[in-house]
PAGUDO-260392 format. One record per residue (C-alpha): residue number from 1; x, y, z. Coordinates in steps of 0.5 Angstrom, whole numbers. Layout:
! PAGUDO-260392
> NUM_X_Y_Z
...
***
This chain:
! PAGUDO-260392
> 1_366_-24_8
> 2_361_-26_3
> 3_356_-21_1
> 4_349_-25_-1
> 5_345_-23_-7
> 6_339_-19_-7
> 7_332_-23_-7
> 8_326_-19_-10
> 9_320_-23_-8
> 10_313_-20_-12
> 11_309_-18_-7
> 12_303_-22_-11
> 13_307_-28_-9
> 14_308_-26_-1
> 15_300_-24_-1
> 16_299_-31_-4
> 17_303_-35_1
> 18_300_-31_7
> 19_293_-32_5
> 20_294_-40_4
> 21_297_-40_11
> 22_292_-36_13
> 23_286_-40_10
> 24_289_-46_12
> 25_290_-44_20
> 26_282_-43_19
> 27_281_-49_16
> 28_285_-53_22
> 29_282_-48_27
> 30_275_-47_24
> 31_271_-41_28
> 32_265_-40_24
> 33_259_-35_26
> 34_254_-40_27
> 35_249_-35_25
> 36_252_-35_18
> 37_247_-42_16
> 38_241_-40_21
> 39_235_-38_16
> 40_231_-32_19
> 41_226_-36_23
> 42_232_-40_26
> 43_235_-33_27
> 44_229_-31_31
> 45_228_-37_35
> 46_235_-37_37
> 47_235_-31_40
> 48_228_-32_44
> 49_223_-29_39
> 50_218_-35_37
> 51_215_-35_30
> 52_210_-37_25
> 53_211_-39_17
> 54_206_-36_13
> 55_205_-38_5
> 56_201_-32_1
> 57_199_-34_-6
> 58_199_-28_-11
> 59_194_-27_-16
> 60_199_-29_-21
> 61_200_-35_-17
> 62_207_-34_-14
> 63_207_-36_-7
> 64_211_-31_-2
> 65_214_-34_5
> 66_212_-29_10
> 67_215_-29_17
> 68_212_-27_23
> 69_214_-26_30
> 70_208_-28_35
> 71_211_-25_41
> 72_218_-24_45
> 73_220_-28_52
> 74_220_-24_58
> 75_224_-27_64
> 76_222_-33_62
> 77_215_-31_61
> 78_212_-31_54
> 79_209_-24_52
> 80_204_-24_45
> 81_204_-17_41
> 82_199_-12_44
> 83_200_-7_39
> 84_199_-6_31
> 85_201_-10_26
> 86_207_-8_22
> 87_210_-10_15
> 88_218_-10_14
> 89_219_-11_7
> 90_227_-12_4
> 91_231_-9_-1
> 92_233_-12_-8
> 93_236_-19_-7
> 94_235_-18_0
> 95_230_-23_4
> 96_226_-22_11
> 97_233_-24_14
> 98_235_-17_13
> 99_232_-14_19
> 100_235_-19_24
> 101_242_-20_22
> 102_244_-14_26
> 103_242_-18_32
> 104_237_-18_38
> 105_241_-11_41
> 106_240_-7_34
> 107_236_-11_29
> 108_230_-7_27
> 109_225_-13_28
> 110_227_-15_35
> 111_226_-7_37
> 112_219_-7_34
> 113_217_-14_37
> 114_220_-11_44
> 115_215_-5_44
> 116_209_-10_43
> 117_209_-9_35
> 118_206_-15_31
> 119_212_-16_26
> 120_211_-19_19
> 121_217_-20_15
> 122_215_-20_8
> 123_220_-24_2
> 124_219_-22_-5
> 125_218_-27_-10
> 126_224_-30_-13
> 127_228_-30_-7
> 128_230_-36_-3
> 129_224_-36_1
> 130_219_-35_-5
> 131_221_-39_-10
> 132_214_-43_-11
> 133_209_-42_-16
> 134_202_-45_-17
> 135_204_-48_-24
> 136_211_-45_-26
> 137_217_-48_-23
> 138_224_-44_-22
> 139_227_-48_-27
> 140_223_-45_-33
> 141_225_-38_-35
> 142_218_-36_-35
> 143_218_-36_-28
> 144_223_-30_-27
> 145_220_-26_-33
> 146_218_-21_-27
> 147_220_-14_-24
> 148_219_-10_-18
> 149_213_-7_-22
> 150_209_-14_-20
> 151_212_-14_-14
> 152_208_-8_-13
> 153_201_-9_-16
> 154_201_-16_-14
> 155_206_-18_-8
> 156_204_-12_-3
> 157_197_-13_-4
> 158_196_-20_-3
> 159_201_-19_3
> 160_198_-14_6
> 161_191_-17_5
> 162_193_-23_9
> 163_195_-20_14
> 164_190_-16_16
> 165_185_-22_15
> 166_190_-26_20
> 167_190_-20_25
> 168_183_-18_24
> 169_185_-10_24
> 170_184_-5_18
> 171_191_-2_17
> 172_198_-4_19
> 173_204_0_19
> 174_209_-1_13
> 175_217_0_13
> 176_221_-1_6
> 177_228_-1_5
> 178_231_1_-2
> 179_227_-3_-7
> 180_222_-5_-1
> 181_220_3_-2
> 182_219_2_-10
> 183_214_-3_-9
> 184_210_1_-5
> 185_210_7_-9
> 186_208_2_-15
> 187_202_-1_-11
> 188_199_6_-8
> 189_200_9_-14
> 190_197_4_-18
> 191_192_1_-14
> 192_191_7_-9
> 193_185_4_-5
> 194_191_0_-1
> 195_193_8_1
> 196_187_7_6
> 197_190_0_9
> 198_197_4_12
> 199_198_8_18
> 200_204_10_16
> 201_209_9_11
> 202_216_9_13
> 203_222_9_7
> 204_229_7_9
> 205_233_10_3
> 206_227_12_-2
> 207_228_9_-9
> 208_224_11_-15
> 209_228_16_-19
> 210_235_13_-21
> 211_239_18_-25
> 212_244_20_-20
> 213_247_13_-18
> 214_254_14_-15
> 215_260_8_-16
> 216_261_2_-20
> 217_254_0_-21
> 218_253_6_-26
> 219_258_2_-31
> 220_252_-4_-31
> 221_247_1_-32
> 222_250_2_-39
> 223_248_-5_-40
> 224_241_-4_-40
> 225_238_-5_-47
> 226_243_-11_-48
> 227_239_-14_-42
> 228_232_-13_-45
> 229_235_-16_-51
> 230_238_-22_-48
> 231_231_-23_-43
> 232_226_-22_-49
> 233_230_-27_-54
> 234_232_-32_-49
> 235_229_-31_-42
> 236_230_-26_-36
> 237_235_-30_-32
> 238_235_-31_-25
> 239_240_-27_-20
> 240_242_-33_-16
> 241_242_-33_-8
> 242_249_-35_-5
> 243_251_-43_-6
> 244_254_-47_0
> 245_261_-46_-3
> 246_260_-39_-3
> 247_258_-38_3
> 248_264_-43_6
> 249_269_-39_2
> 250_266_-32_4
> 251_266_-34_11
> 252_274_-36_11
> 253_275_-29_8
> 254_270_-24_11
> 255_271_-27_18
> 256_271_-23_24
> 257_279_-25_26
> 258_281_-25_18
> 259_286_-20_15
> 260_283_-21_9
> 261_276_-19_11
> 262_277_-12_8
> 263_276_-14_1
> 264_268_-16_4
> 265_268_-10_7
> 266_270_-6_1
> 267_265_-10_-4
> 268_259_-7_1
> 269_263_0_1
> 270_263_0_-7
> 271_256_-2_-8
> 272_253_2_-3
> 273_257_8_0
> 274_264_8_4
> 275_262_8_12
> 276_267_3_15
> 277_265_7_22
> 278_258_4_22
> 279_260_-3_19
> 280_260_-8_25
> 281_266_-13_23
> 282_263_-19_27
> 283_256_-19_23
> 284_260_-18_16
> 285_261_-26_15
> 286_253_-26_17
> 287_251_-21_12
> 288_255_-24_6
> 289_252_-31_8
> 290_245_-28_7
> 291_246_-23_1
> 292_245_-25_-5
> 293_238_-28_-3
> 294_236_-28_-10
> 295_232_-24_-15
> 296_230_-24_-22
> 297_235_-19_-27
> 298_229_-16_-29
> 299_229_-12_-23
> 300_236_-9_-24
> 301_234_-8_-31
> 302_228_-4_-30
> 303_233_1_-24
> 304_237_1_-30
> 305_232_4_-35
> 306_231_10_-29
> 307_238_11_-29
> 308_238_13_-37
> 309_232_17_-36
> 310_233_23_-32
> 311_227_25_-28
> 312_223_19_-30
> 313_219_13_-26
> 314_215_9_-30
> 315_214_2_-32
> 316_218_-3_-36
> 317_220_-1_-43
> 318_221_-7_-47
> 319_225_-3_-52
> 320_220_-5_-58
> 321_215_0_-60
> 322_210_-6_-62
> 323_211_-10_-55
> 324_210_-3_-51
> 325_204_-1_-55
> 326_201_-8_-54
> 327_202_-7_-46
> 328_201_0_-45
> 329_197_3_-51
> 330_203_7_-52
> 331_210_6_-55
> 332_212_10_-49
> 333_212_7_-42
> 334_207_11_-38
> 335_210_14_-32
> 336_207_12_-24
> 337_202_16_-22
> 338_205_18_-16
> 339_200_23_-14
> 340_196_17_-12
> 341_200_16_-6
> 342_196_19_0
> 343_198_14_6
> 344_203_18_11
> 345_209_18_8
> 346_216_18_13
> 347_223_19_8
> 348_230_17_12
> 349_236_17_7
> 350_243_20_8
> 351_248_24_4
> 352_252_18_3
> 353_248_14_0
> 354_250_12_-7
> 355_244_8_-9
> 356_238_12_-6
> 357_242_19_-8
> 358_240_26_-4
> 359_239_28_-11
> 360_234_23_-13
> 361_231_23_-6
> 362_229_30_-7
> 363_226_29_-13
> 364_221_24_-10
> 365_220_28_-5
> 366_217_33_-9
> 367_212_28_-12
> 368_209_25_-5
> 369_204_29_-3
> 370_203_27_5
> 371_210_27_7
> 372_210_27_14
> 373_218_27_16
> 374_224_28_12
> 375_230_26_15
> 376_237_25_12
> 377_243_23_15
> 378_248_29_15
> 379_254_25_17
> 380_259_22_11
> 381_259_15_14
> 382_252_12_13
> 383_250_9_7
> 384_245_5_4
> 385_245_-1_8
> 386_247_3_15
> 387_239_3_15
> 388_239_-5_17
> 389_245_-6_20
> 390_250_1_22
> 391_252_1_28
> 392_249_7_30
> 393_242_6_26
> 394_238_5_33
> 395_240_12_36
> 396_240_16_29
> 397_234_13_25
> 398_230_8_29
> 399_229_12_36
> 400_226_17_31
> 401_221_12_27
> 402_219_9_34
> 403_217_16_36
> 404_213_17_30
> 405_210_10_30
> 406_207_12_37
> 407_204_19_35
> 408_200_14_30
> 409_199_9_34
> 410_191_8_35
***
């Protein structure tokens, strides 16, 4: 009997063949999640929530697109909001879609609308909905010369004033996630008169101090000084939204039925913290299809500066004594005056958050004078993004939030 020689096939080749076959099968029999390509208002309308689109002009000329849920459909009948307004503001490189990607059963925007709140979904300057300006074009580098400082000083005040004028109210609820909280600290610190316009500020994954970040993102923080040098000499670049091609590829790799989906999940976990129990595989391609929604690299750089400065939360540092002095009358950027924050504030954070870490959040707790609630998810499987998309977010977070909002409702 003739013995055949052993043949050793590298694992990489086996995997490549499987991947090609897998992709080919998908191209022949596509099962794309239709929510991947739908924008915020299209998602809301699809699930029976009528919307309005509003455009708000800031003091420095940026045009912000804001989405409003104007009611709910109940048993075939339309019902308009009967409670106070609530503004939801997304995190870094996010958009108004962040609050609806989890679907009508778990998405916070839907659940608030169901409870009768007048829901407004903000979009910060530079994301795909707010890429307009009265004089500048996104093709100009000067358009991207902003950080979350300008979002706090200009974007939030303009948006809050607009909502109050439209709704004829004196105050609103505010809910921010990650950078959406950072903007609020800036606004309430530097424009303290806006504290009186807030019924309750709710902070999901509160972000201010960043010296204790975890995971691979800490490696990027070491490039902060280089980032400032590039920005000051060549202009701060755009962190672009997902391209059509990137969405196409990610839908193949990240789809629920794909054996390659773990790549997409792992990327999310490496950024935000490991939490496989909280991530619904069905919405992974929807999440990946909407994130990133666009930003300026200057926003990332500003956070990076905090990573290198233990216990510091301050204005943007240009690492140039002359420019800093011209802007701030000091060679060192000033600290944000967190003692000016007077609105009631509720903290929701988690032990497993790699971006808003417990140590950094605890430091922020000592600086906020009007904290009415501090709730930390103790489980090791609840990360930075689970406040938006976590399977257990409604039970762990939202029910506590709704109860607190009831207490503060007029």
